[in-house]
C-alpha positions in Angstrom: 0.0 0.0 0.0 2.8 2.4 0.8 4.3 1.9 -2.7 0.9 2.5 -4.2 0.6 5.8 -2.4 4.1 6.9 -3.5 3.4 6.1 -7.2 0.0 7.9 -7.1 1.9 11.1 -5.9 4.5 10.7 -8.6 1.9 10.2 -11.3 -0.1 13.2 -10.1 3.0 15.5 -10.2 4.0 14.2 -13.7 1.4 16.7 -15.1 3.7 19.5 -14.0 7.2 18.0 -14.0 9.1 15.3 -15.8 9.7 12.6 -13.1 11.8 9.5 -13.4 11.4 7.0 -10.6 13.7 4.0 -9.9 13.2 1.4 -7.3 15.9 -1.2 -6.5 17.9 -2.5 -3.6 21.6 -2.6 -2.5 21.5 -6.4 -2.0 19.4 -9.5 -1.8 19.1 -12.3 0.7 19.9 -16.0 0.8 17.0 -17.4 2.8 18.6 -20.8 3.0 21.4 -19.5 5.3 20.8 -21.8 8.2 24.3 -22.8 9.5 26.5 -20.7 11.8 30.3 -21.0 11.7 32.6 -19.4 14.3 35.1 -17.8 12.1 36.8 -15.8 14.9 37.7 -18.9 16.8 39.0 -20.7 13.7 41.2 -17.8 12.7 42.6 -17.5 16.2 43.7 -21.1 16.2 45.3 -20.8 12.8 47.3 -17.6 13.4 46.8 -15.3 16.4 48.3 -12.4 14.4 45.3 -12.3 12.1 42.4 -9.9 12.8 38.9 -10.6 11.6 36.4 -8.2 10.2 33.2 -10.3 10.3 30.7 -9.2 7.6 28.4 -12.2 8.3 28.3 -13.6 4.7 32.1 -13.1 4.3 35.1 -12.3 6.5 38.1 -10.0 5.8 41.3 -11.0 7.5 44.2 -8.7 8.2 47.7 -9.4 9.5 49.3 -7.1 12.0 52.4 -6.9 9.8 52.8 -7.4 6.0 52.5 -11.2 5.4 54.7 -13.2 3.1 53.3 -15.2 0.2 54.0 -18.4 2.2 52.0 -17.1 5.2 49.1 -16.2 3.0 49.0 -19.6 1.2 49.5 -21.6 4.5 46.7 -19.8 6.3 44.4 -20.0 3.3 44.9 -23.7 2.9 44.1 -24.3 6.6 40.9 -22.2 6.3 39.8 -24.1 3.3 40.0 -27.4 5.1 36.8 -26.5 7.0 33.6 -27.9 5.5 31.6 -24.7 5.9 34.2 -22.6 4.1 33.8 -22.6 0.3 36.3 -20.0 -1.0 39.4 -18.3 0.2 41.1 -15.6 -1.8 44.2 -13.5 -1.2 46.5 -11.1 -3.0 50.2 -11.5 -3.1 51.9 -8.8 -5.1 49.7 -8.1 -8.2 48.2 -11.7 -8.2 44.9 -12.6 -6.6 44.6 -16.3 -6.0 41.2 -17.9 -5.5 41.1 -21.3 -3.8 38.1 -23.6 -3.7 37.7 -27.2 -2.6 38.2 -28.6 -6.1 39.8 -25.9 -8.2 42.2 -22.9 -8.1 42.0 -19.7 -10.1 44.1 -16.6 -10.3 44.2 -13.2 -12.0 47.0 -10.7 -12.3 46.2 -7.0 -11.9 48.0 -5.1 -14.7 48.6 -1.5 -15.5 45.3 0.3 -16.3 46.1 0.6 -20.0 42.9 1.8 -21.7 40.5 0.9 -18.9 38.2 3.5 -17.5 39.2 4.5 -14.0 36.4 2.5 -12.3 37.5 -0.8 -14.0 40.5 -2.9 -13.5 42.8 -4.3 -16.1 43.4 -8.0 -15.4 44.7 -11.2 -16.9 42.6 -14.2 -15.8 44.4 -17.6 -15.5 47.1 -16.3 -17.9 44.7 -15.2 -20.6 45.0 -11.9 -22.5 44.6 -8.7 -20.5 41.0 -7.3 -20.4 39.2 -4.6 -18.5 36.8 -6.0 -15.9 33.7 -4.5 -17.6 34.7 -6.4 -20.7 35.2 -9.9 -19.2 33.4 -12.7 -21.0 30.3 -14.1 -19.1 32.1 -17.4 -18.8 35.0 -15.8 -16.9 33.0 -13.2 -15.0 30.4 -15.7 -13.8 33.0 -18.3 -12.7 31.9 -19.7 -9.4 29.2 -17.0 -8.8 27.7 -14.2 -10.9 30.0 -11.2 -11.4 32.4 -12.8 -8.9 35.7 -12.1 -10.8 34.8 -8.5 -11.5 33.7 -7.9 -7.9 36.8 -9.6 -6.5 39.1 -7.5 -8.7 37.5 -4.3 -7.5 37.6 -5.4 -3.9 41.3 -6.3 -3.9 42.1 -3.1 -5.8 41.1 -1.0 -2.8 44.0 0.5 -0.9 42.8 -1.0 2.4 41.8 -4.4 1.0 42.2 -7.4 3.4 45.1 -9.8 3.3 42.7 -12.8 3.0 39.0 -13.0 2.0 36.9 -15.9 3.4 33.5 -16.9 2.0 31.4 -19.6 3.7 29.3 -22.1 1.9 26.0 -20.7 0.4 24.0 -21.9 3.4 26.4 -20.7 6.1 26.8 -17.5 8.0 29.6 -16.2 10.3 27.1 -14.4 12.6 24.5 -15.7 15.0 22.2 -12.6 14.5 19.9 -14.1 11.9 19.3 -14.3 8.2 19.4 -11.6 5.6 22.9 -10.2 5.9 24.4 -9.0 2.7 27.9 -9.6 1.5 27.5 -13.1 0.0 28.2 -13.8 -3.7 25.2 -16.1 -4.5 22.8 -15.1 -7.2 20.1 -14.3 -4.6 22.4 -11.9 -2.8 24.0 -10.3 -5.8 21.1 -9.7 -8.3 18.2 -7.6 -7.2 15.0 -6.4 -9.0 14.9 -3.1 -10.8 11.6 -1.1 -11.3 11.7 2.0 -13.5 9.1 4.5 -14.6 9.7 7.0 -17.4 13.2 5.6 -17.9 14.9 2.9 -20.0 18.1 1.1 -20.0 20.3 1.3 -23.0 20.6 -2.5 -23.0 17.7 -4.2 -21.3 19.4 -7.6 -21.8 22.4 -6.6 -19.6 22.4 -6.6 -15.8 23.7 -3.2 -14.7 25.5 -2.7 -11.4 23.7 -0.4 -9.0 26.7 2.0 -8.8 26.6 2.4 -12.6 22.8 2.9 -12.6 23.0 5.7 -10.0 25.8 7.6 -11.8 23.2 10.1 -13.0 22.9 11.3 -9.4 26.4 12.8 -9.5 
């Protein structure tokens, strides 16, 4: 009913002004998240020098001092041994390694080249360099939707973590209930978009929320 009232007001005022309305969300939910895993205790047992930033559907780990590549690999391998942890990723130099139970991936962050400033120039698994907004669907949707593009942006940040830990799709690192964002599953990544008096240039393409809202600036 509240949305109905809002749209009635918008429609009424369209007689006097041109109004564009957009309704979306910053994240979705994985309603099957039923298992809790104590990431803090696990990390403490693996390496007491690691600090945990618990985001419920993922955890960012930071060393007190700059870690070596061997430290990163050893800790990541120990984390991945746990059944409720699905993915561990870390950055050593310009290379981001992505470890899963059955497979490993990597991509190298390269000089920006001709990429726009908001995108990252990477080489995935030794392939030719490409800007993250031009990744093929097969690469970008490896493991989860838009996972490689999002991971590249995340590790490109100046204060990115030393290690990123992602639990299984039905697992959460917090006891405070369901609905926390931060997970990579389709339900958590892709959200509805309702628009009035506006059109996307390409209705077949899923547009990131930050790109959609560029018009606000």
